[in-house]
C-alpha positions as CSV (number, residue, x, y, z in Angstrom):
1,L,-5.8,-11.8,-2.9
2,S,-3.7,-14.4,-1.1
3,R,-5.3,-17.2,-3.1
4,V,-4.9,-15.3,-6.4
5,L,-1.3,-14.7,-5.8
6,A,-0.5,-18.2,-4.5
7,P,1.4,-19.3,-7.7
8,L,3.7,-16.3,-7.4
9,K,4.3,-17.0,-3.7
10,T,5.2,-20.6,-4.6
11,A,7.6,-19.4,-7.2
12,A,9.1,-17.0,-4.7
13,H,9.7,-19.9,-2.2
14,V,11.0,-22.6,-4.5
15,G,11.6,-21.0,-7.9
16,I,10.1,-21.8,-11.3
17,M,11.5,-22.5,-14.7
18,M,10.6,-19.7,-17.2
19,N,11.6,-18.8,-20.7
20,D,13.7,-15.8,-21.4
21,P,13.1,-13.6,-24.5
22,V,15.4,-15.9,-26.6
23,G,13.6,-19.0,-25.5
24,N,16.2,-20.4,-23.0
25,L,14.9,-21.8,-19.8
26,R,15.9,-20.0,-16.6
27,Y,15.3,-20.8,-13.0
28,C,13.5,-17.7,-11.6
29,F,12.1,-16.4,-8.3
30,T,9.3,-13.9,-8.0
31,P,9.9,-11.4,-5.2
32,L,7.2,-8.8,-4.5
33,A,9.0,-5.8,-5.9
34,A,6.2,-3.3,-6.5
35,Y,2.5,-2.9,-5.9
36,I,1.2,0.4,-7.3
37,T,-2.2,1.4,-5.9
38,D,-4.0,4.5,-4.6
39,T,-3.7,5.6,-1.0
40,P,-6.8,3.9,0.4
41,E,-5.8,0.5,-1.1
42,Q,-2.2,1.0,0.2
43,S,-3.6,1.5,3.7
44,L,-5.6,-1.7,3.3
45,L,-2.6,-3.7,2.0
46,A,-0.2,-2.3,4.7
47,C,-2.8,-3.2,7.4
48,T,-2.9,0.4,8.6
49,N,-5.9,2.6,9.3
50,P,-6.6,5.5,6.9
51,K,-5.2,8.1,9.3
52,S,-1.7,6.6,9.3
53,S,1.0,6.3,6.6
54,P,1.3,2.9,4.9
55,F,5.0,3.7,4.3
56,T,6.2,5.1,7.6
57,T,5.2,5.0,11.3
58,A,3.8,8.5,11.0
59,I,0.1,9.1,11.9
60,S,-2.2,11.9,10.7
61,K,-1.0,14.4,13.3
62,D,2.6,13.9,12.2
63,F,1.9,14.5,8.5
64,G,3.7,17.5,7.2
65,D,6.2,17.7,10.1
66,P,9.9,18.0,9.1
67,F,11.0,14.7,10.8
68,L,11.8,11.5,8.9
69,H,9.8,8.8,10.5
70,D,10.8,5.1,10.6
71,P,9.6,2.9,7.8
72,R,6.6,0.8,8.5
73,T,8.4,-2.5,8.1
74,R,7.1,-6.0,7.9
75,S,8.3,-6.8,11.4
76,H,6.7,-3.6,12.9
77,T,3.3,-4.4,11.4
78,L,3.3,-8.1,12.3
79,A,4.4,-7.2,15.9
80,A,1.5,-4.8,16.1
81,I,-0.9,-7.4,14.8
82,R,0.4,-10.0,17.4
83,K,0.0,-7.3,20.1
84,V,-3.6,-6.8,19.1
85,L,-4.4,-10.5,19.0
86,G,-2.8,-10.8,22.5
87,K,-5.0,-8.0,23.9
88,S,-8.3,-8.9,22.2
89,S,-9.9,-11.7,20.4
90,A,-11.1,-11.2,16.8
91,Q,-14.4,-12.9,18.0
92,D,-15.3,-9.8,20.0
93,Y,-15.3,-7.5,17.0
94,K,-15.9,-4.1,18.7
95,A,-13.2,-4.6,21.4
96,F,-10.9,-6.0,18.7
97,L,-11.3,-2.9,16.5
98,K,-10.9,-0.6,19.5
99,V,-7.5,-2.2,20.2
100,C,-6.6,-2.0,16.4
101,K,-7.4,1.7,16.4
102,T,-5.0,2.4,19.3
103,L,-2.2,0.7,17.3
104,H,-3.2,2.4,14.0
105,L,-4.2,-0.9,12.4
106,N,-7.2,-1.6,10.2
107,G,-8.2,-5.1,11.6
108,V,-6.5,-7.3,9.0
109,V,-4.8,-10.1,10.8
110,E,-3.5,-12.1,7.9
111,P,-2.0,-9.8,5.2
112,F,-1.5,-11.4,1.8
113,W,2.2,-10.7,2.0
114,L,2.6,-12.7,5.3
115,D,4.0,-15.8,3.7
116,W,5.7,-14.1,0.7
117,P,9.5,-14.2,1.2
118,L,11.3,-10.9,1.6
119,S,8.1,-8.8,1.3
120,C,7.9,-5.6,3.2
121,P,5.1,-3.1,2.6
122,S,7.5,-0.1,3.1
123,Q,9.5,-1.5,0.1
124,F,6.9,-2.8,-2.3
125,L,4.2,-0.1,-1.9
126,H,4.8,3.0,-4.1
127,I,2.7,6.0,-4.8
128,E,1.0,6.0,-8.2
129,P,2.5,9.1,-9.9
130,L,0.0,9.3,-12.8
131,H,-2.9,9.6,-10.3
132,H,-1.2,12.2,-8.2
133,F,0.1,14.2,-11.3
134,H,-3.4,14.1,-12.8
135,C,-5.0,15.4,-9.5
136,F,-2.3,18.1,-9.2
137,S,-2.8,19.2,-12.8
138,W,-6.6,19.3,-12.5
139,D,-6.7,20.9,-9.1
140,H,-4.3,23.6,-10.0
141,D,-3.4,24.2,-13.6
142,V,-6.7,23.3,-15.4
143,K,-8.9,25.1,-12.9
144,W,-6.7,28.2,-13.1
145,C,-6.9,28.1,-16.9
146,I,-10.7,27.7,-16.9
147,E,-10.9,30.7,-14.5
148,V,-8.7,32.9,-16.7
149,V,-10.0,31.9,-20.2
150,T,-13.7,31.2,-19.2
151,P,-15.5,27.9,-19.6
152,P,-17.1,28.7,-23.0
153,E,-13.7,29.3,-24.5
154,I,-12.2,26.1,-23.1
155,N,-15.2,24.2,-24.5
156,F,-14.8,25.8,-27.9
157,R,-11.1,25.0,-28.0
158,F,-11.2,21.4,-26.6
């Protein structure tokens, strides 16, 4: 992913000339403003394990509590990665993953956003509303309608 996005990173560092809708040249920068994915990919991109939030410092046992947890910032994640690398070498894979698990990391040591200026996973990662709305609709409304109206009637109408 880092190689694919290299031209955008270069434009974020030094800028690039681009045409606006009228055709005028503008000097532009490309900050990483949004990256919309599903939850498993968000965890992968934020370098967190699946049982911790890619947005905040909350872990699975904290999910649903009424407290506002601190955001999982770039500096927090990179400090945790440095801590893991200080305690264990990536060459000893089992020991390395054990240390990663204690710090709620997934083992990625060079995230693609590492050299992207002003990028912070807690700011550019967003939930994908269409996916969540679809799941909510199917899991609740549609199943309820099928139960009430019966499957043959739903099939006849749709």
